[in-house]
N, C-alpha and C positions, 0 to 999 in steps of 0.2 A: 432145709434151705432157708436163708436167712437173707435178708436185704431183696433188690431188686433183681431181676434175672436179665442175662444178655438180651434174652428175646426181649423183654419189656424196654430195655434203654436202647437197642439197636434191633429193632424188628426185620432187617433186611441181611443181617449176618446169622450164620450159625451157631448155635450154641456150644461152649467147649465144656467138655465133660473130662471126668477122671474115673475111670472103673479100675477098681483093686480087685486083684484075683489072688486066692489064696494059693502059694506055692510059684513055683515057675512055669511060665507057658513055652512049652517045646519052640525052638525056632523055625520048624517046619510049619507053625500055626499064624507066625508073625504076617506073613504075606495076607491071611484072609481077613483083616481087619483094616485094610485098607490104608486112608492117611492117618490113622492113630500112631500117635508113637508107643512103642513097646519098650517098657524099662523095667529092672530087678531092682527093688529095693534092698537096701542091706539086711531088712529082716527076710529076704527070700520070696517075697510077694511079688506079683506083675501088675505095674501100672500100665493101663491103657489112658493116655490123653490125647485129647484132639479136638476138634471141631465135630459136631454131629448136624447135619442139616435140620432135622426135623424129629419128632417124636417116634415118627413109624420109625426113621431111622435107627433112633437108640433102641426100639422093642428088637429092631433087626439083629444090631450088636448083642442084645442079650440072649438071644435065640444060639448066636452062634457061641457065647458063651456057655450055654448050657449045654449044647450039642457035641462039645468038647469035652463036658464033663468036670471043668476045673471049677469049684468051687467060689461064686461071688464074695466079695466080701462088703464092698462098699459102690455105689454110684453118686459121684458127686459132681454137680454145676460148679463150675468154675465163674468168679465174679472176673469182669472184663481186667479189675486190677491186678489178678494172679495171674493174669495171663500175658502182662506186657512186660519186658524188659526193666528191669531195674536199673536207673544210674542217670 
């Protein structure tokens, strides 16, 4: 992670994360991840993206990924500029 985190610049806001999973997450699991957006990439992986309230919530999401048994590729904190619409 480089630069300043969302937490450092806006401590009152949840941090935005993108979690990349190997393969496609079955539709039955998408509701299990609350407010996160679930998208399938061109290469067939799954991206979970959205706000995470704090580190405890992030660890809870990672436990869910573990419990499903889908391989975790990466967890990235998105910078504020990556979360805002361009234009």
